N, C-alpha and C positions, 0 to 999 in steps of 0.2 A: 556450589564452592562460593562461599561468602567471602566477598572482598573486604567488608568492614565499612566503618563509618566514613573514612577519608574518601575512598572512591565511591561509596554510595551517595556521596554528595553531589556528584555529577549525574543530572537525570538522564537515564538512557533506557532503551527497551531491548535483549538478545542474545566465542569459543577461542580457541587459541591454535600455532603449528610451528615445527622447527626441522632439523635434520641433524644427522650425526655423520662423522667421517671418522677415518681411523684404519689400522691394520685389518688383516684378514679376520674373519669371524669365525673361521673354521674351528669346530672344537670348543668354541668360547661361548659362555652365558652372556658375559659383558667384558669389555675392554675399557680400563680406565688408564689413560696415557699409555705406558708401557707395560702396564699390568694386565694379565689375562686371568679372569676367573672362568674355571672350566665348566662346561656343561654337566659333567658328572658330579662336581662339588655343588652346584645348585639344584640339580634334580634330586640329589640325596636328602637335602634340606626340604624340598617340596614333598617327597615322598613321606618324609618323617612328620611333616606339618600335616597332611592329609590324612595321615593314620591317627592323628589326635581327634577323634570324632567329637569329643566334647567341645575343643575350641572350635571346630569346623562348624558345628551347630551354632555355637555363639555368634561367629561372624557371618553365618548364612542368615540368621534372624536381622542382622543388620544390613543385609543387602549385598553381601560380598560372596563371590564364588571361588572356585579353584583358580582361575585366571587372575584374580585380584590378589590371592595369597602368593601365587608365583611371582607377579609383579613386585609385591612387597618385599620379598626375599631379595630379589635382585636390586631393588632400591636400596635395601640395607646393605648389601655389598658395596654398592657404589660410594654410599654416604660413609661407611666405615673407612674405605680406601681415602676419600678426600679429607675426612678429619684427621687420620693419622698423619697425612702429608702436611695438612695445615698446622697440626700442633708440633711436628717436627720443626717445621719452619719458624714457628714462633715460639718455640722452646717452652711448650706446655708439656707438663708431665703429670699424668694421672695414674698413681701406682695402685697396687692391690689394697694397701691400707686406706686409700680414699675411697675405693670402690666398698670395701668392707664398712667403712664409717658410714656412707650414704646408705646403703642397705639397712644398716642398723637403724638409722633414723625413719626409715620407712617401714620397719617391721619385719624385714627379711626380704628374700627373693621372691617369695608367694606375693607380697604385698605390692611388687612392682610388676607383676606379670602383664599388667595392662600394656607395658612397653612393647611386649610382643607375646602374645598368648600361646605361641607355638614354640617357643625357645625354650631349651633345656638350661640347667644353672650355668654353663658356660656361656651359652648365647646371653642369657640375662646380664651376666657380668659385662659380657662385651657391649651390650647396648646401654647399660649404665655408664661404663667408661666412655663410650662415644658422647653421650648425653652430657656428662661432666665436662668433658673438653669443649663440646659445643657451648656449654653455658659459660665457661670461662671465655672463650671467643667473643660471645655476647657482651658481657661485663667489660672487656677490654675496647670493645667497638661502639657501645651505645653511648657513652658520656660523650658529649660534644658532637657527635654525628647529626648532621642535617642535610637534607637534600632539598632543592627547589626543582619544582616539577610543572609541567604543562599537562592539562588533562582535557581529552576531548571524549563526550559520548557518542556512541554509534548504535543504530537500531538493528544491526545484524552482524554477524561474523564477517561477511563479505565487505560489509562497509568499514568495519574495524580494521581489516587488513589493507584497505584503500587508503584510510587515514593514516595508518601506521608508516605506510611506504611513503605517503607524501611527507610526513613530518620527519622522516629519516632523509630524505632527498634534500630537505632545506629549501630555502629560496621561496619563489613565489608560491609553489604547489604547497609548502608547509604553512605559508601565511594563510592561504585560501582555506587549509584545513581548519586553522585556528580561528577562522571567521565565517563559520556556516550560517546558514539560513536560520532563523527562529524555527523551533519546534511549533507545533499546532496551538500549543498552550501559550505561545509568546516566549517560553523560556529558551536560553541559549546554553546549550550543554557543554561548555567549555570553562575551564579554569586555567588562567596563565600566571606563571611566576609564584606559584604557592609554594611556601616553604614548610617542611614537615620537620620536626624534631624527633628523633628516634626515642628519646627518653620519654617524651610525651605519648607517642604512638604505642610503644612496646607494651604498656600494662593493658591496652584494649585488645591486643592479639588474642585468637583464639586458634587451637589447633586446626590446621588445615585451610587457615586464611592465609592467601598468598600476598597480602599488602605488604609484608616484608620484603618482597622482590624490589621494592623501591629503593631499600636501602643496601641492596647487593649490586645492583646494576650500575655500570660505570656511566659517567657524564657522556652525553651524546647518544645513549642507547634509547631505544624505543620499543615499546612492547604493548600487549593488549591483555586484559583481564576480563574474564566474565564477571559483570557487576553485582550478581546476587542470584538468587533462586530463580528468577525471571530469565529472559533471553537477552538482557541488556548487556553491552560491552563498553569497557573504558580503555582508550588508549591513553598511554603516558609517555613523555619524554623527559629524560633527566637533564636538566638544563646546567644545575650546578651541584656540587657536593662539598661539604666542608666538615672537619673533625674538629673545630675549635668552637663550635657554637655554644653560647652561654646556656647552662643547664641548671635547673633548681634541684638541689640535692634531694629535696623531698620526693621528687619524682623518680629518682632512681629507687628508692626504697619501696616504691609501689609496684616495681617489676619482680615477677615471681621467678623461680628457678626454671620452669618451663618455658616462659617467656624469653629468659635470657638465652635458653638453649635455642629457641625458635630464631631469635635473632642472630645467634651463633653460627646457625646452619648457612645464614645468607653470606656469611664470611667465606664459604667456599665455593660461592656461585662463580666468582671470576676464576677461581682455580679449575673448577669444571670446564669452564669455556676455553681455558688455555691448554690444560692437558688433553681435552677430547674425550667423549665417552661414546662408546658404540655399543648398542645393545642389540643382542641376537633377535632378529625381527619375530621370533616364536613368543617372545615375551613382550614386544612393544617396542617404544622409543623412549628416549630420555627427555623429559619435558623440563626447559630451562626456567620456568615460571614456577612450577610447583616443587623442582628439585625431585622428581619421583619418575619412574617408570610408568608410563600411560599407554593405552591403546594408541595406535597411529593417528586415529581421527580425533583425538582429545588433546594433542599436543598443543602447547602454547607458542606464541609468536614472540621472539625477542631478537631484535636487530641490533648488532654490537658494531660500534665505531671501529675502524681499522686502527691499529696501534700506530703511533706517530713514528714516521722514518728516523733513524737514528741521524743525529746532526753530522753534516759532513766535517772530517777532520782537516 
């Protein structure tokens, strides 16, 4: 999992964790808030996908197996639900005409099958609609969005968890974590108060790069990311977030449709935390870092601040 240039700038050497709560899982593949997706519904899609031997062979060559296919199907169910909720709240409407127009620009449904090689025509249209919603969310959020972060490198997952918990606790423990002993080469794997402008970072995003988590996490949250193909880890703390940062208009023109959609998906991150997502253990767990269903031992760590108590009347 590549974290990109921003987090790669912190020298580290070495993964991520979370948990889910919610209503009873009996008969459900996943529960998003008060909405349950049945095991039967998901299993039917899994059976259909596995019967597509050509697509299965294609993803197998890329290192994915049946369990990955199942997790991807459950992931799509979760993201679809969250995007529909967010679209309704933000009054975003993507009608059939918009889906048709997008498909026409791409050369038809077959040309966009990379969105989901297992989907039928209806499934492709659903994915396109969801991606168009995400792209619009991205367009609305990127301009002016900036975050100020602290970054700390860690040599292992265990070390990263310790640093993350120290930063989240605040006080002397956090200051100690932000002032580690120099590495053997003399470098200090810490960056404090670094400001990232979404419009500048978005053009650098690649599929699967979770750097965009920095723009979806609330102020005060702490998380950890694998820092590259090696075993390194980067712990981050969101110190500040603003939506009125100066932006070069030219920077916005460099952001592609897929990158707007990637940033847009981050706009459902807080919604996911708020409504709660509970995945049937047979498929894995919801990862708040990658916004995907992943195996239990690969889930990311994201510590969120408690909502402020309402002011006394």
